[in-house]
Structure formats: structure tokens, C-alpha cells
C-alpha positions as CSV (number, residue, x, y, z in Angstrom):
1,M,128.4,118.1,137.7
2,N,126.0,115.2,138.9
3,N,123.0,117.0,138.5
4,S,124.2,117.5,134.3
5,K,124.5,113.5,134.2
6,N,121.5,113.2,135.8
7,K,119.9,115.5,133.8
8,T,121.0,113.7,130.8
9,W,120.5,110.5,132.1
10,S,116.6,111.5,132.3
11,I,116.3,112.9,128.7
12,V,117.7,109.5,127.6
13,L,115.3,107.7,129.4
14,S,112.5,110.0,128.9
15,M,113.3,109.8,125.0
16,G,113.2,106.2,124.9
17,L,109.9,105.4,127.1
18,V,108.3,107.5,124.0
19,L,109.6,105.3,121.9
20,G,108.8,102.5,123.4
21,L,105.6,103.5,123.9
22,I,104.9,104.2,120.0
23,G,106.1,100.9,119.6
24,V,103.4,99.2,122.1
25,S,100.9,101.4,121.0
26,G,101.2,99.9,117.0
27,L,102.6,103.6,116.1
28,V,105.3,102.6,113.8
29,L,107.3,105.0,112.3
30,S,108.3,102.6,109.4
31,D,104.3,101.3,108.8
32,D,102.8,101.8,104.7
33,D,99.5,102.7,106.5
34,D,98.1,105.6,107.2
35,E,99.5,108.2,109.9
36,Y,98.4,108.9,113.5
37,E,97.0,112.0,113.8
38,G,95.7,111.6,117.5
39,N,93.0,111.4,119.6
40,G,92.5,108.1,118.8
41,R,92.2,109.6,115.1
42,W,94.0,108.4,111.9
43,R,94.6,110.3,108.7
44,Q,92.1,110.3,106.2
45,S,94.4,107.4,103.5
46,R,95.3,108.4,99.9
47,L,94.2,106.0,97.6
48,D,96.5,102.5,98.0
49,V,95.3,101.8,94.5
50,A,94.1,103.0,91.7
51,P,90.4,103.6,91.9
52,V,88.4,101.4,88.5
53,N,88.5,104.2,85.8
54,N,86.4,102.1,83.4
55,A,83.1,101.7,82.9
56,F,83.4,98.5,80.3
57,Y,84.8,96.9,83.1
58,K,82.9,97.6,85.5
59,E,79.9,96.7,84.2
60,E,81.7,93.3,82.4
61,C,82.8,91.9,85.6
62,G,81.6,93.7,88.2
63,S,78.1,92.2,87.3
64,C,79.6,89.2,88.9
65,H,81.9,90.1,91.5
66,F,83.7,92.7,93.0
67,P,85.6,94.8,89.9
68,Y,89.1,94.4,91.3
69,Q,91.5,97.3,90.5
70,P,93.9,96.4,88.2
71,G,96.8,97.6,90.4
72,L,96.3,94.4,92.6
73,L,98.0,91.8,90.1
74,P,100.7,92.0,87.7
75,A,99.7,92.6,83.9
76,R,101.0,88.7,83.1
77,S,98.5,87.5,85.9
78,W,95.9,89.5,83.9
79,Q,96.6,87.8,80.9
80,K,96.5,84.6,82.3
81,L,93.1,85.2,83.7
82,M,92.0,86.7,80.4
83,G,92.9,83.6,78.5
84,G,90.9,81.3,80.8
85,L,87.6,83.2,80.7
86,E,85.9,79.6,79.9
87,D,87.1,78.3,82.8
88,H,87.1,81.7,85.5
89,F,87.1,80.0,88.8
90,S,84.8,77.5,87.7
91,E,82.2,79.5,85.9
92,N,82.7,80.9,82.0
93,A,83.1,84.3,82.0
94,E,83.8,84.2,78.1
95,L,84.0,86.9,76.1
96,D,83.8,88.0,72.2
97,A,87.6,88.4,71.4
98,A,87.1,92.3,70.5
99,D,85.9,92.5,74.6
100,A,88.5,90.6,75.9
101,R,91.0,92.5,74.6
102,Q,90.3,95.7,75.2
103,L,89.7,94.0,78.7
104,T,93.0,92.9,79.1
105,A,94.5,95.8,77.4
106,Y,92.5,98.0,80.3
107,L,93.8,95.6,83.1
108,T,97.3,95.5,81.7
109,A,98.1,98.7,81.6
110,N,96.8,99.5,85.2
111,A,98.3,96.4,86.7
112,A,100.7,96.2,89.8
113,D,103.9,95.8,88.5
114,T,103.0,99.0,86.0
115,S,101.7,100.8,88.8
116,N,103.1,104.0,91.1
117,Y,100.3,103.3,94.0
118,K,101.5,102.2,97.5
119,R,99.7,98.9,97.7
120,S,100.4,98.4,93.7
121,R,104.1,98.6,94.5
122,G,103.9,96.6,97.5
123,I,102.5,93.3,95.3
124,S,104.3,94.0,92.6
125,R,107.7,93.7,94.8
126,S,106.5,90.2,96.9
127,L,106.4,89.2,93.6
128,A,108.9,86.5,92.1
129,K,109.7,87.0,88.7
130,D,107.8,83.8,87.5
131,D,104.8,84.1,90.1
132,V,102.0,84.3,87.8
133,P,99.2,84.6,91.1
134,L,95.2,84.3,89.8
135,R,93.9,85.4,92.9
136,I,95.5,88.5,94.6
137,S,94.9,86.2,98.1
138,T,97.8,84.4,97.3
139,T,100.0,87.0,97.0
140,R,103.0,87.0,99.8
141,Y,102.0,90.8,100.4
142,F,98.6,89.8,100.5
143,K,99.0,87.0,103.1
144,R,101.6,89.2,105.5
145,K,98.5,91.8,105.3
146,H,95.8,89.7,106.7
147,H,97.9,87.3,108.4
148,E,96.3,88.1,111.8
149,L,92.7,87.6,110.5
150,S,91.1,84.0,111.9
151,A,89.2,81.4,109.5
152,R,86.2,82.3,111.8
153,M,86.4,86.0,111.0
154,V,86.4,85.3,107.4
155,K,85.9,82.2,105.6
156,N,83.4,80.6,108.8
157,N,82.1,84.3,108.9
158,P,78.6,83.9,107.2
159,E,79.2,87.9,106.3
160,V,82.1,87.4,104.0
161,R,82.9,83.7,103.0
162,S,86.2,84.1,101.3
163,F,89.3,86.7,101.4
164,S,88.0,87.6,97.8
165,N,85.5,89.4,98.9
166,C,87.0,92.5,99.8
167,Q,84.4,95.3,99.9
168,L,82.6,93.5,102.3
169,C,85.4,94.5,105.1
170,H,87.2,97.3,103.6
171,T,85.1,100.1,103.8
172,R,86.2,102.6,100.6
173,A,87.5,99.3,98.6
174,A,85.7,100.2,95.8
175,Q,88.1,103.6,95.8
176,G,91.4,102.0,95.2
177,A,91.4,102.4,99.6
178,Y,92.9,99.5,101.6
179,N,93.5,101.4,104.6
180,E,93.5,99.0,107.8
181,H,92.1,101.7,109.9
182,Q,88.9,101.7,107.8
183,V,88.7,98.4,108.3
184,K,84.9,96.7,109.8
185,V,84.6,92.8,109.4
186,P,80.7,91.7,109.7
187,G,80.2,90.5,112.7
188,Y,83.1,91.6,114.5
189,A,82.2,95.6,115.7
190,G,84.9,95.5,118.3
191,W,87.4,93.8,116.2
192,D,90.4,96.3,115.8
193,D,94.0,94.7,115.3
């Protein structure tokens, strides 16, 4: 009988140890990032937001900055941004009315609050109904995902300068993939969260 109890305790302790090691190594089973394949490899991520599929948007907005995927902000934010292009982050980005309507329609139809993509849903859920963020970096979701990055790594990093330069650290941002295991912070070759 003692032998049976010892085996049971041994199994329980082994399971606890395995689950503890999983937690310590960062393999949190409920995390919303990629799945671990073993041998130091992470499964290639599915897309986190719908990629930009509008050539006019890529050309018009992407000529000045990274063409942010519409799924990174809710429709109300895109409407406000497009309604104030005469002072677009201290730049005049005005468009003729027809072009502005076309871009607004694309952005709002593919916004975070209408998307089924993982990160878009997360961003949308992180906002109160009356929140109208004009910057992705001001959302609670973004702040939670980037809290471990110091100003030295981003704002004071001459190769990055701002959180608005997504594509500089997220190697597959242009495709809509923001997997934390594919982040390469310029100037921090050995960095890992």
C-alpha cells in the first residue's frame, strides 16, 4: 500500500514540476502568441491582423509612413484621423474629397472592431466604447504588449526612434504578423523578452 501512495505522489510531483517548468520557461499555455514546437523553435505565426490589400492606400499613405493595417484601430479612430488630415500629426496630408472618402471606406470596413483577426480583436476589446485613439501606441493592448521595452530600446534608439516604426522591429509587420518571437530590435541583437 505504501508503494502505491509513493507512486501516486511521485506522479503528482512530476506533473507539478513539468507544469512549473512550462510556466517558468515562458510557455504559458493561455498566451495569445505562437505555439512552441520544441528545440527552440516557434511555429510560424498566422497573421495577426489583415494585411493591407488596397493599392491606393499603400501608395497614398505608405509614401510617408508605414501603411498601418486598418485592423490596428477601430473604425471611429480611422474616421477621426481621416477627418483631420490638414493636421495629421503636425503634417498637412489633405486629400481631395473623393480620395479621402475612398480611403475612409477602406479603413473603416477593415477596422479592428469589424475584424476577426487575433490582434484586431484584442485591440478592440481593450478600448472603452468612447475611446477614440489616434495612435495605436496609446491603446491599452499595445501598452501591455510593449511594456517590457525601455525608452533606450525604442525612443532613444537612433535606429528606431518611435513606437510608430512597427516594421523596424516586427520583421513581418508588412504582412500583418506581429509575433513577439519574430521581433528584432535594431541595435539589440541578443534581445529577447
